[in-house]
Biotite code that builds the C-alpha atoms (Angstrom):
import biotite.structure as struc

atoms = struc.array([
    struc.Atom([31.442, 110.031, -31.932], chain_id="A", res_id=1, res_name="GLN", atom_name="CA", element="C"),
    struc.Atom([29.902, 108.069, -34.777], chain_id="A", res_id=2, res_name="VAL", atom_name="CA", element="C"),
    struc.Atom([28.434, 104.593, -34.449], chain_id="A", res_id=3, res_name="HIS", atom_name="CA", element="C"),
    struc.Atom([28.427, 102.268, -37.447], chain_id="A", res_id=4, res_name="LEU", atom_name="CA", element="C"),
    struc.Atom([26.553, 98.992, -37.894], chain_id="A", res_id=5, res_name="VAL", atom_name="CA", element="C"),
    struc.Atom([26.965, 96.850, -40.996], chain_id="A", res_id=6, res_name="GLU", atom_name="CA", element="C"),
    struc.Atom([24.550, 94.276, -42.366], chain_id="A", res_id=7, res_name="SER", atom_name="CA", element="C"),
    struc.Atom([23.988, 92.259, -45.496], chain_id="A", res_id=8, res_name="GLY", atom_name="CA", element="C"),
    struc.Atom([26.965, 89.946, -45.648], chain_id="A", res_id=9, res_name="GLY", atom_name="CA", element="C"),
    struc.Atom([26.676, 86.278, -46.459], chain_id="A", res_id=10, res_name="GLY", atom_name="CA", element="C"),
    struc.Atom([27.516, 83.484, -48.859], chain_id="A", res_id=11, res_name="LEU", atom_name="CA", element="C"),
    struc.Atom([27.048, 83.962, -52.587], chain_id="A", res_id=12, res_name="VAL", atom_name="CA", element="C"),
    struc.Atom([28.142, 82.083, -55.679], chain_id="A", res_id=13, res_name="GLN", atom_name="CA", element="C"),
    struc.Atom([30.635, 83.541, -58.104], chain_id="A", res_id=14, res_name="ALA", atom_name="CA", element="C"),
    struc.Atom([28.919, 85.849, -60.552], chain_id="A", res_id=15, res_name="GLY", atom_name="CA", element="C"),
    struc.Atom([26.233, 86.742, -58.057], chain_id="A", res_id=16, res_name="GLY", atom_name="CA", element="C"),
    struc.Atom([25.352, 89.974, -56.332], chain_id="A", res_id=17, res_name="SER", atom_name="CA", element="C"),
    struc.Atom([25.111, 91.174, -52.752], chain_id="A", res_id=18, res_name="LEU", atom_name="CA", element="C"),
    struc.Atom([24.190, 94.447, -51.111], chain_id="A", res_id=19, res_name="ARG", atom_name="CA", element="C"),
    struc.Atom([25.818, 95.641, -47.908], chain_id="A", res_id=20, res_name="LEU", atom_name="CA", element="C"),
    struc.Atom([24.326, 98.345, -45.751], chain_id="A", res_id=21, res_name="SER", atom_name="CA", element="C"),
    struc.Atom([25.816, 100.446, -42.977], chain_id="A", res_id=22, res_name="CYS", atom_name="CA", element="C"),
    struc.Atom([23.660, 102.445, -40.590], chain_id="A", res_id=23, res_name="GLY", atom_name="CA", element="C"),
    struc.Atom([25.390, 105.408, -39.007], chain_id="A", res_id=24, res_name="PHE", atom_name="CA", element="C"),
    struc.Atom([24.445, 107.573, -36.040], chain_id="A", res_id=25, res_name="SER", atom_name="CA", element="C"),
    struc.Atom([25.942, 110.105, -33.658], chain_id="A", res_id=26, res_name="GLY", atom_name="CA", element="C"),
    struc.Atom([27.788, 113.219, -34.806], chain_id="A", res_id=27, res_name="SER", atom_name="CA", element="C"),
    struc.Atom([26.766, 112.730, -38.410], chain_id="A", res_id=28, res_name="ILE", atom_name="CA", element="C"),
    struc.Atom([27.044, 116.434, -39.188], chain_id="A", res_id=29, res_name="ASN", atom_name="CA", element="C"),
    struc.Atom([30.796, 116.085, -38.681], chain_id="A", res_id=30, res_name="ARG", atom_name="CA", element="C"),
    struc.Atom([31.238, 113.214, -41.132], chain_id="A", res_id=31, res_name="ILE", atom_name="CA", element="C"),
    struc.Atom([33.718, 114.162, -43.833], chain_id="A", res_id=32, res_name="PHE", atom_name="CA", element="C"),
    struc.Atom([33.606, 110.902, -45.744], chain_id="A", res_id=33, res_name="ALA", atom_name="CA", element="C"),
    struc.Atom([32.185, 107.385, -45.529], chain_id="A", res_id=34, res_name="LEU", atom_name="CA", element="C"),
    struc.Atom([33.636, 104.284, -47.012], chain_id="A", res_id=35, res_name="GLY", atom_name="CA", element="C"),
    struc.Atom([33.820, 100.533, -47.265], chain_id="A", res_id=36, res_name="TRP", atom_name="CA", element="C"),
    struc.Atom([37.017, 98.628, -46.622], chain_id="A", res_id=37, res_name="TYR", atom_name="CA", element="C"),
    struc.Atom([37.705, 94.904, -46.706], chain_id="A", res_id=38, res_name="ARG", atom_name="CA", element="C"),
    struc.Atom([40.167, 92.548, -45.140], chain_id="A", res_id=39, res_name="GLN", atom_name="CA", element="C"),
    struc.Atom([40.812, 89.082, -46.516], chain_id="A", res_id=40, res_name="ALA", atom_name="CA", element="C"),
    struc.Atom([42.399, 86.414, -44.292], chain_id="A", res_id=41, res_name="PRO", atom_name="CA", element="C"),
    struc.Atom([46.072, 87.131, -43.796], chain_id="A", res_id=42, res_name="GLY", atom_name="CA", element="C"),
    struc.Atom([45.939, 90.407, -45.676], chain_id="A", res_id=43, res_name="LYS", atom_name="CA", element="C"),
    struc.Atom([45.763, 94.065, -44.758], chain_id="A", res_id=44, res_name="GLN", atom_name="CA", element="C"),
    struc.Atom([42.582, 96.086, -44.704], chain_id="A", res_id=45, res_name="ARG", atom_name="CA", element="C"),
    struc.Atom([42.125, 97.879, -48.017], chain_id="A", res_id=46, res_name="ASP", atom_name="CA", element="C"),
    struc.Atom([39.829, 100.544, -49.348], chain_id="A", res_id=47, res_name="LEU", atom_name="CA", element="C"),
    struc.Atom([36.968, 99.289, -51.518], chain_id="A", res_id=48, res_name="VAL", atom_name="CA", element="C"),
    struc.Atom([35.004, 102.479, -52.081], chain_id="A", res_id=49, res_name="ALA", atom_name="CA", element="C"),
    struc.Atom([34.651, 105.884, -50.460], chain_id="A", res_id=50, res_name="ARG", atom_name="CA", element="C"),
    struc.Atom([32.314, 108.833, -50.840], chain_id="A", res_id=51, res_name="VAL", atom_name="CA", element="C"),
    struc.Atom([32.796, 112.319, -49.456], chain_id="A", res_id=52, res_name="THR", atom_name="CA", element="C"),
    struc.Atom([30.121, 114.580, -48.064], chain_id="A", res_id=53, res_name="GLY", atom_name="CA", element="C"),
    struc.Atom([30.249, 116.442, -51.360], chain_id="A", res_id=54, res_name="GLY", atom_name="CA", element="C"),
    struc.Atom([29.357, 113.277, -53.234], chain_id="A", res_id=55, res_name="GLY", atom_name="CA", element="C"),
    struc.Atom([32.773, 112.521, -54.706], chain_id="A", res_id=56, res_name="ILE", atom_name="CA", element="C"),
    struc.Atom([33.348, 108.779, -54.824], chain_id="A", res_id=57, res_name="SER", atom_name="CA", element="C"),
    struc.Atom([36.353, 106.651, -55.603], chain_id="A", res_id=58, res_name="ASN", atom_name="CA", element="C"),
    struc.Atom([36.833, 102.920, -55.975], chain_id="A", res_id=59, res_name="TYR", atom_name="CA", element="C"),
    struc.Atom([39.592, 100.370, -55.813], chain_id="A", res_id=60, res_name="ALA", atom_name="CA", element="C"),
    struc.Atom([40.634, 99.331, -59.314], chain_id="A", res_id=61, res_name="ASP", atom_name="CA", element="C"),
    struc.Atom([39.616, 95.745, -58.591], chain_id="A", res_id=62, res_name="SER", atom_name="CA", element="C"),
    struc.Atom([35.966, 96.689, -58.050], chain_id="A", res_id=63, res_name="VAL", atom_name="CA", element="C"),
    struc.Atom([35.447, 99.484, -60.561], chain_id="A", res_id=64, res_name="LYS", atom_name="CA", element="C"),
    struc.Atom([32.465, 98.766, -62.763], chain_id="A", res_id=65, res_name="GLY", atom_name="CA", element="C"),
    struc.Atom([31.210, 96.048, -60.410], chain_id="A", res_id=66, res_name="ARG", atom_name="CA", element="C"),
    struc.Atom([30.571, 97.807, -57.084], chain_id="A", res_id=67, res_name="PHE", atom_name="CA", element="C"),
    struc.Atom([28.574, 100.958, -56.408], chain_id="A", res_id=68, res_name="THR", atom_name="CA", element="C"),
    struc.Atom([28.667, 102.984, -53.213], chain_id="A", res_id=69, res_name="ILE", atom_name="CA", element="C"),
    struc.Atom([25.699, 105.122, -52.250], chain_id="A", res_id=70, res_name="SER", atom_name="CA", element="C"),
    struc.Atom([24.715, 107.241, -49.278], chain_id="A", res_id=71, res_name="ARG", atom_name="CA", element="C"),
    struc.Atom([21.166, 107.975, -48.184], chain_id="A", res_id=72, res_name="ASP", atom_name="CA", element="C"),
    struc.Atom([21.207, 110.997, -45.892], chain_id="A", res_id=73, res_name="ASN", atom_name="CA", element="C"),
    struc.Atom([17.518, 110.635, -45.121], chain_id="A", res_id=74, res_name="GLY", atom_name="CA", element="C"),
    struc.Atom([17.972, 107.124, -43.767], chain_id="A", res_id=75, res_name="LYS", atom_name="CA", element="C"),
    struc.Atom([21.553, 107.643, -42.534], chain_id="A", res_id=76, res_name="ASN", atom_name="CA", element="C"),
    struc.Atom([22.746, 104.601, -44.409], chain_id="A", res_id=77, res_name="THR", atom_name="CA", element="C"),
    struc.Atom([25.696, 103.801, -46.628], chain_id="A", res_id=78, res_name="LEU", atom_name="CA", element="C"),
    struc.Atom([25.221, 100.963, -49.082], chain_id="A", res_id=79, res_name="ASP", atom_name="CA", element="C"),
    struc.Atom([27.583, 98.950, -51.223], chain_id="A", res_id=80, res_name="LEU", atom_name="CA", element="C"),
    struc.Atom([25.986, 97.190, -54.161], chain_id="A", res_id=81, res_name="GLN", atom_name="CA", element="C"),
    struc.Atom([28.291, 94.400, -55.317], chain_id="A", res_id=82, res_name="MET", atom_name="CA", element="C"),
    struc.Atom([27.815, 92.615, -58.626], chain_id="A", res_id=83, res_name="THR", atom_name="CA", element="C"),
    struc.Atom([29.740, 90.004, -60.591], chain_id="A", res_id=84, res_name="ARG", atom_name="CA", element="C"),
    struc.Atom([31.336, 88.798, -57.409], chain_id="A", res_id=85, res_name="LEU", atom_name="CA", element="C"),
    struc.Atom([34.315, 86.494, -57.576], chain_id="A", res_id=86, res_name="ASN", atom_name="CA", element="C"),
    struc.Atom([36.157, 84.449, -54.923], chain_id="A", res_id=87, res_name="PRO", atom_name="CA", element="C"),
    struc.Atom([38.796, 87.192, -54.626], chain_id="A", res_id=88, res_name="GLU", atom_name="CA", element="C"),
    struc.Atom([36.082, 89.425, -53.149], chain_id="A", res_id=89, res_name="ASP", atom_name="CA", element="C"),
    struc.Atom([35.826, 87.145, -50.120], chain_id="A", res_id=90, res_name="THR", atom_name="CA", element="C"),
    struc.Atom([36.649, 89.198, -47.038], chain_id="A", res_id=91, res_name="ALA", atom_name="CA", element="C"),
    struc.Atom([35.299, 90.894, -43.976], chain_id="A", res_id=92, res_name="VAL", atom_name="CA", element="C"),
    struc.Atom([33.810, 94.198, -45.105], chain_id="A", res_id=93, res_name="TYR", atom_name="CA", element="C"),
    struc.Atom([34.015, 97.170, -42.776], chain_id="A", res_id=94, res_name="TYR", atom_name="CA", element="C"),
    struc.Atom([32.143, 100.444, -42.826], chain_id="A", res_id=95, res_name="CYS", atom_name="CA", element="C"),
    struc.Atom([34.303, 103.478, -42.113], chain_id="A", res_id=96, res_name="ASN", atom_name="CA", element="C"),
    struc.Atom([33.597, 107.080, -41.182], chain_id="A", res_id=97, res_name="ALA", atom_name="CA", element="C"),
    struc.Atom([36.097, 109.936, -41.291], chain_id="A", res_id=98, res_name="GLU", atom_name="CA", element="C"),
    struc.Atom([34.875, 112.526, -38.807], chain_id="A", res_id=99, res_name="VAL", atom_name="CA", element="C"),
    struc.Atom([36.075, 116.093, -38.392], chain_id="A", res_id=100, res_name="LEU", atom_name="CA", element="C"),
    struc.Atom([37.684, 116.388, -34.976], chain_id="A", res_id=101, res_name="ASP", atom_name="CA", element="C"),
    struc.Atom([39.594, 119.502, -33.918], chain_id="A", res_id=102, res_name="ILE", atom_name="CA", element="C"),
    struc.Atom([41.047, 117.627, -30.950], chain_id="A", res_id=103, res_name="SER", atom_name="CA", element="C"),
    struc.Atom([42.838, 115.228, -33.292], chain_id="A", res_id=104, res_name="SER", atom_name="CA", element="C"),
    struc.Atom([46.293, 116.115, -34.609], chain_id="A", res_id=105, res_name="ALA", atom_name="CA", element="C"),
    struc.Atom([45.182, 115.323, -38.136], chain_id="A", res_id=106, res_name="SER", atom_name="CA", element="C"),
    struc.Atom([41.809, 116.965, -37.719], chain_id="A", res_id=107, res_name="GLY", atom_name="CA", element="C"),
    struc.Atom([40.114, 113.659, -38.522], chain_id="A", res_id=108, res_name="ILE", atom_name="CA", element="C"),
    struc.Atom([39.054, 110.766, -36.319], chain_id="A", res_id=109, res_name="THR", atom_name="CA", element="C"),
    struc.Atom([38.239, 107.454, -37.958], chain_id="A", res_id=110, res_name="THR", atom_name="CA", element="C"),
    struc.Atom([35.482, 105.130, -36.804], chain_id="A", res_id=111, res_name="TYR", atom_name="CA", element="C"),
    struc.Atom([34.844, 101.523, -37.812], chain_id="A", res_id=112, res_name="TRP", atom_name="CA", element="C"),
    struc.Atom([31.924, 99.167, -37.757], chain_id="A", res_id=113, res_name="GLY", atom_name="CA", element="C"),
    struc.Atom([32.223, 95.614, -36.491], chain_id="A", res_id=114, res_name="GLN", atom_name="CA", element="C"),
    struc.Atom([32.462, 94.149, -39.985], chain_id="A", res_id=115, res_name="GLY", atom_name="CA", element="C"),
    struc.Atom([30.349, 91.764, -42.012], chain_id="A", res_id=116, res_name="THR", atom_name="CA", element="C"),
    struc.Atom([31.631, 88.639, -43.744], chain_id="A", res_id=117, res_name="MET", atom_name="CA", element="C"),
    struc.Atom([31.233, 88.146, -47.460], chain_id="A", res_id=118, res_name="VAL", atom_name="CA", element="C"),
    struc.Atom([32.085, 84.728, -48.862], chain_id="A", res_id=119, res_name="THR", atom_name="CA", element="C"),
    struc.Atom([32.059, 84.084, -52.600], chain_id="A", res_id=120, res_name="VAL", atom_name="CA", element="C"),
    struc.Atom([32.149, 80.434, -53.622], chain_id="A", res_id=121, res_name="SER", atom_name="CA", element="C"),
    struc.Atom([33.565, 79.308, -56.941], chain_id="A", res_id=122, res_name="SER", atom_name="CA", element="C"),
])
């Protein structure tokens, strides 16, 4: 199992910046990838950014050039630096871990944090 705890959400004005952090613990040697997802009111949960254990990262088109995902293996944290925020970035942000699991049909079990709210005012 992997336990995820997010922090750093809050209220920010449009154009501002915010940094989210996710602490992870447990079977960290089985983590295949870590990521940030977000869910706006009434919408589905979507990928924001993801980084694999090999350091390959990908971003949603809407955040490319504005958000940066980074993993610190020494501190067991996953950060999301968000800049030039706009009201469309308002959502609950969730930390996600894809963990290798031979007991799973897909070979991967997904874990989620509790989420942290980001509100961008216009």
